C-alpha positions in Angstrom: -21.5 -1.6 35.4 -19.1 -3.5 37.7 -15.6 -2.2 37.6 -12.2 -3.0 39.2 -9.3 -0.6 39.5 -5.6 -1.0 39.8 -3.3 2.0 40.6 0.4 2.1 40.7 3.1 4.8 40.8 6.6 4.4 39.3 9.8 6.4 38.9 10.0 9.9 37.7 10.0 11.8 34.5 8.3 10.3 31.4 7.9 6.9 33.2 6.6 8.6 36.3 3.0 8.5 35.2 -0.1 7.2 37.0 -1.1 3.8 35.8 -4.9 3.2 35.9 -6.7 0.1 34.7 -10.4 -0.2 34.6 -11.9 -3.5 33.5 -15.6 -4.1 32.9 -17.7 -6.8 31.2 -18.3 -6.6 27.5 -19.3 -4.1 26.3 -16.4 -2.7 28.3 -13.2 -0.8 28.2 -9.6 -0.9 29.4 -8.0 2.3 30.5 -4.3 2.5 31.1 -1.4 4.8 31.0 1.6 2.8 30.0 2.3 0.0 27.6 3.6 -2.3 30.3 0.0 -3.3 31.1 -1.0 -4.1 27.5 0.0 -7.8 27.4 -1.4 -8.5 30.9 -4.8 -6.9 30.1 -5.0 -8.6 26.7 -4.2 -11.9 28.3 -6.9 -11.4 30.9 -9.5 -10.7 28.3 -8.4 -13.6 26.1 -9.6 -15.9 28.9 -13.0 -14.4 28.7 -13.6 -14.0 25.0 -12.9 -16.0 21.8 -9.3 -14.6 21.9 -7.5 -11.4 21.5 -4.9 -11.1 18.9 -1.8 -10.2 20.9 -0.1 -8.9 17.8 -2.8 -6.4 17.2 -2.5 -5.1 20.8 1.2 -4.7 20.2 0.5 -2.8 17.0 -1.7 -0.3 18.8 0.9 0.0 21.6 3.5 1.0 19.0 1.1 3.5 17.5 0.2 5.5 20.6 2.7 4.7 23.4 5.3 7.3 22.5 5.5 10.8 23.9 2.8 12.9 22.2 0.2 15.5 23.1 -3.2 16.5 21.9 -6.2 14.3 20.9 -6.0 11.2 18.8 -9.2 9.7 17.5 -9.4 6.1 16.2 -12.5 3.9 15.9 -13.1 2.5 19.3 -10.1 4.4 20.8 -10.0 7.9 22.4 -7.0 9.4 23.8 -6.9 12.6 26.0 -3.6 14.0 27.3 -3.6 15.8 30.6 -1.0 15.5 33.4 -0.5 11.8 32.4 -1.4 9.6 29.5 -4.8 7.9 29.5 -5.9 5.7 26.7 -9.3 4.0 26.4 -9.9 0.9 24.3 -13.4 -0.5 23.7 -13.4 -4.2 23.5 -17.0 -4.9 22.6 -17.6 -6.9 19.4 -18.0 -5.0 16.1 -15.3 -2.4 17.0 -13.0 -3.9 14.5 -10.1 -5.2 16.6 -8.5 -8.5 15.6 -9.8 -11.8 16.9 -7.7 -14.9 16.8 -10.6 -17.1 16.4 -10.1 -19.6 13.5 -9.0 -17.4 10.6 -9.8 -20.2 8.1 -13.4 -20.3 9.4 -13.7 -16.6 9.4 -12.4 -16.4 5.9 -14.7 -19.2 4.7 -17.7 -17.6 6.2 -16.8 -14.3 4.6 -16.2 -15.9 1.2 -19.5 -17.7 1.5 -21.4 -14.5 2.3 -19.6 -12.6 -0.4 -19.7 -15.3 -3.0 -15.9 -15.3 -3.4 -15.4 -11.6 -2.6 -13.7 -10.3 0.5 -14.3 -6.8 1.8 -11.0 -4.9 2.7 -10.4 -2.0 5.0 -8.1 0.9 4.0 -4.4 0.4 4.6 -2.5 3.7 5.1 1.3 4.0 4.9 3.4 7.1 5.8 6.8 8.0 4.4 9.0 10.2 6.6 11.1 11.6 3.7 8.1 12.9 1.6 5.3 15.5 1.8 1.8 14.2 1.3 -0.1 15.4 -1.8 -3.4 15.4 0.1 -5.5 13.8 -2.7 -6.1 10.3 -1.1 -9.5 11.5 0.3 -8.1 11.2 3.8 -9.4 13.8 6.3 -7.1 16.8 6.5 -6.6 16.3 10.2 -5.4 12.7 9.7 -2.4 12.9 7.4 -0.1 12.7 10.4 -2.3 10.3 12.4 0.7 8.0 13.1 2.7 10.8 14.5 4.9 13.6 13.1 8.0 11.4 13.7 6.6 8.9 11.2 5.9 11.4 8.5 2.8 12.1 6.6 0.5 9.5 5.0 1.1 9.6 1.3 0.2 6.0 0.3 -2.8 3.7 0.4 -2.0 0.0 -0.3 -4.5 -2.4 -1.9 -5.0 -6.1 -1.3 -1.5 -6.2 0.3 0.2 -9.1 2.0 3.5 -7.1 1.9 4.9 -5.3 4.9 6.0 -1.7 4.4 9.8 -1.4 5.1 9.6 1.8 7.2 11.7 2.6 10.2 9.8 2.5 13.5 6.9 0.9 11.7 3.9 -0.8 13.2 4.0 -4.5 13.0 1.2 -4.7 10.5 2.1 -1.6 8.4 1.2 -2.2 4.8 -0.9 -5.3 5.4 -4.5 -5.4 4.3 -7.3 -6.5 6.6 -10.4 -8.3 5.6 -13.6 -7.4 7.4 -16.6 -9.6 8.0 -19.3 -9.3 10.7 -17.2 -6.9 12.7 -14.2 -9.2 12.7 -10.9 -8.1 11.2 -8.3 -10.5 9.9 -5.3 -10.2 7.7 -5.5 -11.0 4.0 -2.1 -12.6 4.4 -3.5 -15.0 7.0 -6.4 -15.9 4.7 -4.0 -16.7 1.9 -1.8 -18.8 4.2 -4.8 -20.7 5.4 -6.8 -21.2 2.2 -3.9 -21.1 -0.3 -4.9 -21.8 -3.9 -8.6 -21.6 -3.1 -8.1 -17.8 -2.7 -5.2 -16.8 -5.1 -5.3 -19.7 -7.5 -3.3 -22.9 -7.5 -0.7 -21.8 -10.1 0.2 -18.7 -8.0 0.2 -20.7 -4.7 2.4 -23.5 -6.1 4.8 -21.1 -7.6 5.1 -18.5 -4.8 3.4 -19.8 -1.7 1.8 -16.4 -1.2 0.1 -13.5 -2.9 3.3 -12.0 -4.4 2.1 -8.7 -5.7 0.2 -5.6 -4.4 -0.8 -2.2 -5.6 -1.1 1.2 -4.1 -1.9 4.9 -4.6 1.1 7.1 -3.9 0.4 10.9 -3.6 3.0 13.5 -3.0 3.1 17.3 -3.2 6.4 17.2 -5.2 8.7 14.6 -6.8 10.3 11.6 -5.2 14.1 11.3 -5.3 15.7 9.6 -8.4 15.9 6.0 -7.3 15.7 2.4 -8.4 14.4 -0.9 -7.0 16.8 -3.9 -6.8 16.3 -7.0 -9.0 15.7 -10.4 -7.5 19.3 -11.4 -7.3 20.4 -8.2 -5.7 17.6 -8.1 -3.2 18.2 -11.7 -2.2 21.6 -10.7 -0.8 19.8 -8.8 2.0 16.9 -11.2 2.4 14.4 -9.3 0.3 12.7 -9.7 -3.1 13.2 -7.6 -6.2 10.7 -5.0 -7.3 9.5 -4.2 -10.8 6.6 -1.8 -10.8 4.1 0.0 -13.0 2.2 3.3 -13.1 -1.3 4.4 -14.1 -2.5 8.0 -13.5 -6.3 7.9 -12.7 -8.0 11.0 -14.0 -10.4 10.9 -11.0 -7.4 11.3 -8.6 -5.5 13.9 -10.6 -7.8 17.0 -10.9 -4.7 18.9 -9.8 -1.2 17.9 -10.6 0.5 19.5 -7.6 4.0 20.9 -7.7 5.9 18.9 -10.3 3.8 16.7 -12.7 6.9 15.4 -14.5 8.9 12.2 -13.9 12.6 11.8 -14.5 13.3 8.3 -15.9 16.5 6.5 -16.8 19.7 8.3 -17.9 20.5 10.3 -21.1 22.2 8.2 -23.8 25.9 8.8 -23.6 26.0 9.0 -19.8 28.9 7.1 -18.4 29.0 5.1 -15.2 31.7 7.4 -14.0 29.3 10.4 -14.4 27.0 8.7 -11.9 29.8 7.7 -9.5 30.9 11.3 -9.5 27.3 12.3 -8.4 27.5 9.8 -5.5 30.9 11.1 -4.5 29.3 14.5 -4.1 26.7 13.3 -1.7 27.7 15.5 1.2 28.7 18.5 -0.9 25.4 20.0 -1.9 23.0 18.9 -4.7 24.7 16.0 -6.4 23.5 16.8 -10.0 22.1 13.4 -10.8 19.0 14.9 -12.6 21.4 16.7 -15.0 22.1 13.2 -16.4 18.4 12.3 -16.9 15.3 13.3 -18.8 11.9 14.3 -17.5 8.6 13.1 -19.1 5.4 15.1 -18.7 2.7 13.1 -17.0 -0.7 12.7 -18.6 -3.9 11.5 -16.8 -5.1 8.2 -18.1 -1.7 6.9 -19.2 1.1 4.9 -17.5 4.5 3.3 -17.5 6.1 -0.1 -16.9 9.3 0.2 -14.8 11.7 -2.7 -14.7 14.0 -3.2 -11.6 17.4 -1.4 -11.6 16.0 1.5 -13.7 16.2 5.0 -12.2 13.0 7.0 -11.9 11.9 10.0 -9.9 8.1 9.9 -9.9 6.4 13.3 -10.2 3.5 14.7 -8.3 0.6 12.9 -9.9 -1.5 10.5 -7.8 -0.3 7.1 -9.1 -1.9 3.7 -9.1 1.0 1.4 -8.9 0.7 -2.4 -9.4 4.0 -4.0 -8.5 5.9 -6.9 -7.1 5.4 -7.6 -3.3 8.6 -5.9 -2.1 9.5 -2.5 -0.6 13.2 -2.4 -1.5 14.7 0.7 -3.0 17.9 2.8 -3.4 17.8 6.6 -3.6 20.6 8.0 -5.8 19.5 11.6 -5.5 20.6 13.4 -2.4 18.5 16.6 -2.4 14.9 17.1 -3.5 13.1 20.5 -3.3 15.6 21.5 -0.6 14.9 18.3 1.4 18.0 16.3 2.3 17.9 12.6 1.4 19.9 10.6 4.0 22.6 8.4 2.4 21.1 5.5 4.3 18.2 5.5 1.9 20.7 4.8 -0.9 22.5 1.9 0.9 19.9 0.3 3.1 19.0 -2.6 0.7 22.6 -3.4 -0.3 25.0 -5.6 1.7 26.6 -3.6 4.4 30.1 -4.2 3.1 29.3 -2.2 0.0 27.7 0.8 1.6 30.7 3.0 0.9 31.5 1.6 -2.5 30.0 4.0 -5.0 31.3 1.9 -7.9 29.4 -1.1 -6.7 26.2 1.0 -6.2 26.4 2.3 -9.8 27.1 -1.2 -11.2 23.8 -2.3 -9.6 22.0 -0.2 -12.2 20.7 -2.0 -15.4 22.8 0.2 -17.7 21.3 -0.8 -21.0 17.8 -0.1 -19.8 18.7 3.2 -18.2 20.4 4.7 -21.3 18.0 3.1 -23.8 17.6 5.7 -26.6 14.0 4.4 -27.1 13.1 4.6 -23.4 9.6 5.8 -23.9 8.8 3.3 -26.6 10.1 0.5 -24.3 8.1 1.5 -21.2 5.2 3.8 -22.0 1.6 2.6 -21.7 -1.8 3.9 -22.9 -5.1 2.1 -22.3 -6.2 -0.6 -24.7 -9.8 -1.9 -24.8 -10.2 -5.4 -23.5 -13.9 -5.8 -24.0 -17.1 -3.7 -24.0 -20.8 -3.8 -24.1 -23.9 -1.5 -23.8 -22.9 1.2 -21.3 -19.6 -0.3 -20.1 -16.0 -0.7 -21.2 -13.1 -2.6 -19.7 -9.5 -1.5 -20.6 -6.0 -2.7 -20.0 -4.1 0.0 -18.2 -1.0 -2.1 -17.1 0.4 -4.8 -19.4 3.6 -6.1 -20.9 6.4 -8.3 -19.5 9.4 -7.7 -17.4 12.4 -9.6 -18.6 10.2 -11.9 -20.6 7.7 -12.6 -17.7 4.2 -11.3 -17.0 4.4 -10.4 -13.4 1.3 -8.2 -13.0 -1.4 -6.6 -15.1 -4.3 -4.2 -14.4 -7.6 -3.1 -15.9 -10.0 -0.2 -15.6 -13.7 -1.0 -15.7 -16.2 1.8 -16.4 -20.0 1.5 -16.2 -22.4 4.2 -17.1 -25.4 4.8 -14.8 -27.8 1.9 -15.1 -25.3 -0.4 -16.9 -24.6 -4.0 -15.8 -22.0 -6.5 -17.0 -20.4 -9.8 -16.0 -16.6 -9.8 -16.1 -14.5 -13.0 -16.2 -10.8 -12.9 -15.4 -7.9 -15.3 -15.4 -6.9 -14.8 -11.8 -7.6 -13.3 -8.4 -7.5 -9.6 -8.1 -7.6 -6.6 -5.7 -10.0 -3.9 -6.7 -10.4 -0.2 -5.7 -13.3 2.0 -6.7 -12.3 5.5 -7.8 -15.6 7.0 -8.8 -19.3 6.3 -8.4 -21.7 4.0 -6.7 -22.9 0.5 -7.5 -22.2 -3.1 -6.6 -19.8 -6.0 -7.2 -21.7 -9.2 -6.8 -23.6 -8.8 -3.5 -21.4 -6.1 -2.2 -21.7 -2.3 -2.4 -19.1 -0.3 -4.2 -18.9 3.4 -3.2 -16.1 5.8 -3.7 -16.1 8.0 -0.6 -15.6 11.8 -0.6 -13.6 11.8 2.6 -12.2 9.1 4.9 -11.2 9.3 8.6 -8.1 7.4 9.6 -9.2 4.0 10.9 -12.7 4.3 9.4 -14.2 1.6 7.2 -15.1 2.2 3.5 -16.9 0.3 0.8 -14.5 1.0 -2.1 -12.1 -2.0 -1.8 -12.4 -5.7 -2.2 -10.4 -8.9 -3.1 -11.9 -11.3 -5.5 -10.7 -15.0 -5.4 -9.4 -16.8 -8.5 -12.4 -19.1 -8.6 -14.9 -16.3 -8.4 -13.0 -14.3 -11.0 -13.0 -17.2 -13.5 -16.7 -17.9 -12.9 -17.6 -14.3 -13.6 -18.4 -11.3 -11.4 -21.4 -9.1 -12.0 -21.0 -5.3 -11.7 -23.8 -2.8 -11.7 -23.9 0.9 -11.6 -26.8 1.9 -9.4 -25.7 5.6 -9.1 -26.0 8.7 -11.2 -22.4 9.1 -12.4 -19.9 6.6 -14.0 -18.8 3.7 -11.8 -15.1 3.3 -12.2 -12.8 0.7 -10.6 -9.2 -0.4 -11.0 -8.2 -4.0 -10.5 -4.8 -5.7 -10.6 -3.7 -9.3 -11.1 -0.8 -11.5 -10.2 1.7 -13.4 -12.3 0.6 -15.1 -15.6 -3.1 -14.4 -14.8 -3.8 -12.7 -18.1 -2.1 -14.6 -21.0 -4.1 -12.5 -23.5 -2.8 -9.2 -22.2 -1.2 -6.9 -24.8 2.5 -6.3 -25.2 4.2 -3.0 -24.6 3.6 -0.6 -27.6 0.3 -2.4 -28.7 -1.7 0.8 -28.2 0.0 2.2 -31.3 -1.6 -0.4 -33.5 
């Protein structure tokens, strides 16, 4: 294999590393020791291939070009630390790096092959202020694959066109990738190119994007008592509001971890001054906010609908969470299980001029909903059968409206071994398989036992609005139940039940 080499010495200290570049024809590799060469090498290869996505190269650069030690293993990437940093990228086709070839054509080819269904790769998201619960099927060695400074991976996002609002984030963090014939391309780019053909004309015309997403979040203990801003509040900092919902899949919750209870809202009779006093005590030890709230015991196979501006401190269940496409939040609790919550996580999504105004921060809460004496009746969900047939059943798991508007819904489909059914839905959806083996249309569905960071799976897809309306055939070809969760966008399911309908 013909090779060329470039060597250069610079400076001292951390920048005083040996730069080495090796370029070879495809299949080939690029080996280098500093991020300064990334753009040049990528540009050189872009002249010889169908195009290299410069943004993807930048993303990889952000992932690995910080001081670190040990061995990092990604598909097509191996890193070995000795006296200086050496990183090898494989550029042959099929590795899975982005190509900037025509996204519309790639997407059209994928949709034709999948008959309206796109295969998605896993999207992992870390949180620096939380401890992973280690039930996402990620390999034990990979929970800190993005670096200890980024925190552990405790979330997997599904069919997401929403960026994760983390500090020091990678450029594509939170964004789902489609995969077809070895090519990877963003679902967000597919939506931008094909518009209503993918997500439905009513959603495209109303929002100009796929405005929702879902995720698993999985923590060892509880999350701080926090709220998500409404649309008006979030707009003041250039963001969108965030209502959300919860469902606790039994398949993911064989163990409840440290605290399977969730504090929600505030006790009736609580005053705003009580909460202001808690914020005033931010730097004086535990601020006592949970003394003003109530914890609800979590039960597998149930859920909740949480409007914006309502305080909640999710417990340690793995949670499937359909929600609006935003990552705004405000943490009102300053200490959780001995871990300090920085005040910046309270103020970050409010206008800077109000960061030290505790009265303003408390006024941002929806007071009536927080102190609702019938909080559980107003927000609690249990599954409701949508339809069923021989060997299969489809249930509503997320339903109801937020301030009079259906923003998202979700269903759980279960097929017994050998069962087959055709399901028609009112809109596009993202789907994740949580148990079993089978197929959706022409594609395999398989819930993996363990996933390496960066590895491809066969458990997640996106179904277009047209395909969903025409009907999708599911079949269980395995020996255990095939169970999948799928979520929908705004106004996609006009027949969805109302909150409290499970009691009828």
